[in-house]
N, C-alpha and C positions, 0 to 999 in steps of 0.2 A: 804174784809181786810179793815178793816176803824179803826183807831185808830190815838188819837193824841201824838205828840212826849213827852216825858217826859222831864219836865223843869228841870233846875239844879238851884239850889236857890245859892244864894253868899256864904251861909257858907258853901254848898257841893263844890263847886268850889274851894274856901278856903282849903277844905279838900284834893281836886285833889290836890294843888301844894306840897303836900306832897311827889307825887311820883318821886318830884325833888331831894330828900335827897339823894337818893342811886348814882345817876349820878353826883350828885355836887360831894360826897364822895370820890367817883372814879377818879375823875380829880385831886381834891386835892390829896388823896391818893399817884396818880401816877405823881405827880409832873408836869402836863403836862403845867402848866400855863395859863389855858385855865378858871378857874372858874371865875375869875372876868368878863372877856367875856361872859361867859353862864350865870351870873347872868342878864348883863346888856341886854344880846340880849332876856330872859325872861320877863325881866321887860320890855324891851320895845315892848316887842309882846303883851303884854297884856294892855297896854295903849293905842296903836293903835288899836287893835282890839275892845277893850270897845267904845272908840272915833269913830272906824267908824260903829260901831255896832248903837250908838242912830243916827249918821248922815243918815246912810243907813234906818233905821227905820223913819226918817223924808222925806228921798227922796220918799221912797216908797208910803208915805201916801199922797204926794203932787204930786208925778208923773208927773212932770211938763217935757216936752221932752226937753227943752233948758237945764235945769239943768240937765239930765239926760246923754246929750252928752257932756256939761260941765265936769263932773265926769269921764268920760270915757276918755276926751282927757287928763285930770289931769295924769289917771292911765298909760296912754301911754307917758307921758311926764316923768314920775317916773323911766318907764321901761325902756324908750332910754337911759336916764342918767345913770340908773344901768349897763344896757348893754356896753355903752360906759366905763365906769369907770371899771367894773370887766373884761372886754376884753384887758384891761391893753394899751388901743388905746387914742391919745388924744382926749378929749370928743368934745373940741369945733369944730376937724374936721367930727367927726363921728355922732354927736349927730343928726344933719337933714336929713342924710341918713337913720340912725334908725327910726326916727319919722316919715319920710315920708314913708317908707316901710310898716310900724308897721300901719299907716293909712289907706293905699290903701289896704293892705291884712287884717286887722281885718272887716273894711267895707263891703267887697266883700263877707269874707267868712258868716258873721253875717246875711248880707240880704239873701243869699242863705238857711242858715239853719233857720232861722226866720219867714222869707215870704214866700219860696217854700216847705222847707220840715213840717213846724211846722204851715203852712200856717195861721201865726197870721196877721191879719188888720194893726194892729200899733205894727210894731218892737220894736219903743220906749218904749215900756213899760218898766218899771223900775225893776218890779219884773223879769223880762227874760234878758234885754239887761245888765243890770249894772251887773248881778254875773257872768253870759256866756261870758261876756267881760273880765272879769276881772279873770277866769277861764282860757281861752284863753291865754291872754297876762301871765298869771303867769307859765303857761306851757311851753310857747316860749321863755323866757328869758333864759334858761339854755342852751338850745339848741344853741340859737345865740348867745350866750357868747362863748360856745366850737367853733363853727364855725370861729368867726372872730378869735376869739384869734390863733387857730392853722393857719387860712389861712395868715392871716399878720405877723407873727412872723414867718413861712417857706418862705414867700417872703422875709422876710428881711436877714433871715440868710443863703438862698439858694439862694443867686441874682447871682450868677454865672452860676448857672444852669437855671434862668429864662433869663440872658442875650445870654447865648450858646441856648436858643430855638429862641430869636429875630436874633440873628447873622446870624443862618443857613435857614434863611426865615420866620420862623413860624409870622403869625400877633401877636399883642398885645393879641387878644381874646385869640388866641391859644395858646401862650406861657403861660397864666394864667390858663388855662384849667386842669393841673393835680395838680395844688394846690388849685383849687376849688373843685377838687374832691376828696382828701384829706382830704380836711375840712370837706365836708359832709358826708363821708365816717363815720370820727370820733365823728361829732354831732349825726349822725341818728343812728347809731348803737344801743346806751339805747333807742332811741324811737323806734325804731321796734322791740327790744326785750319786753319792754313794752306792745307794742299793741299785740306781739302775746302771750302774757302768761299771761295778764290781766284777772281777773275772775278765772284762774285755780288756783293762790297761794293767791288772796287775792280778797277782795271785794272793788272796787275801793270808794273815796270819797262820787262822785256825788251820786252813786248808794246807799250807806248805807243812806245817805241823805234822798232820796226819800223814801227808806224805811220806814226810820224812821218817815216820814211824812205823812204817812199813803198810800201811794201807795202800788200797788202790785208791788210783784218782776216782772211781766214781762211789765209791765211799765215800772220799774227802768232800767229792761235790755234794752227796747230801746232807751230811753232817752240815758244812758252810750255808745251804740252802736255809737248813732250819736256824742256822745260829743268826743269819742275815735279818730271819721274820722275827725271829724273838726279841734282839737288838731295837727293831725298829718299833716293835710292838711296846716293849719297857721304855722307849725313849719319849714316846708319845704319851703313853698313860701316867709316866712319873711324872712329865711336864704338868698335866690336865690335874691331877692330884694334888703336886706339889701346889700348884696356884689354887686350887682349892681351898686346901688346909689353911695356907697360908693366908688368905682373904677373911678366912671365917677367925683367925685370929688375928688379925691386923686391921681388918678394917670392921668399924660398927655398924650398926643397924641404922643410924642415920647416913650412913655411906663416908663417915669421916675417918680419915687416917691415923693408926697409931704408931707407925712408925718414921 
C-alpha cells in the first residue's frame, strides 16, 4: 500500500464550509442563542489551525530540539490554564499543581513510548515529539477537568461528611479517599468506554491519518493501540498527580481548605 494523501485546495476547503449551513440554520431555527458563539468558535478554530499549520511546518523543517521543547511547554501552559478555568477553580491556586503534574506525566510517558517502544534515538524529533505531545495533552484535558471539578465541588458541598471522617479518627488521606474515588469514577468511565469500543464503531483519527498518509492498516492499528494505551495511562496518572499536588498546596496539615 503506497499512495500520497489527497491535498485539499483552498477553494475546496471553502466549499467544505458549506457543511456548516445546516447546523447554523438549526441553531438559529430553535432559538438556542448559540449561533453567534458557533460562528466565532469556527472562525477562531480556522485562524488558529492555519497559523499553527504554518508554524508547525517551520518547526518540522528546522527540527531544533530547544524550539520543540519550548512549543510543548507552551502547550502545557495553555492546557493547565484551560483546565484550571474550566474546572471552576481559582486558577492562581491550581495552575502550578496542574502544570507540574502535566510535565511529570508527559515527560515520563513520552520517553517510554518514543525511546522504549519506538526505539527512537532522538525522542525530541519534531515530527513525533510535537504531534504526539499535543494528542496526549488534548485527550487528557477533559478527563482532568471532570475529575478536579467533581472532587473539589464534592469536598466543598459535603464538608460535614469530610469532617465526620476526621472526627472519627480518619487521617486526612483516608478522609479524602472516598471523594477521590468518586471523582476518578466519574472522569474515567467515558475513557474506559472509549477504550473498550474504539475501532468497533469508529476508526480513530490518528489511524485514519496513518492510512491516508500511505501506511498499511496493520501499521496504523499498531500505532493506534499504543496511542490508546498512552492516552489511557496519561489520563489516569495526570488526574492522580494533579489531585495530589493540588491537595498539597490547597489543604493544610489540619485538613482545612485554602481554596
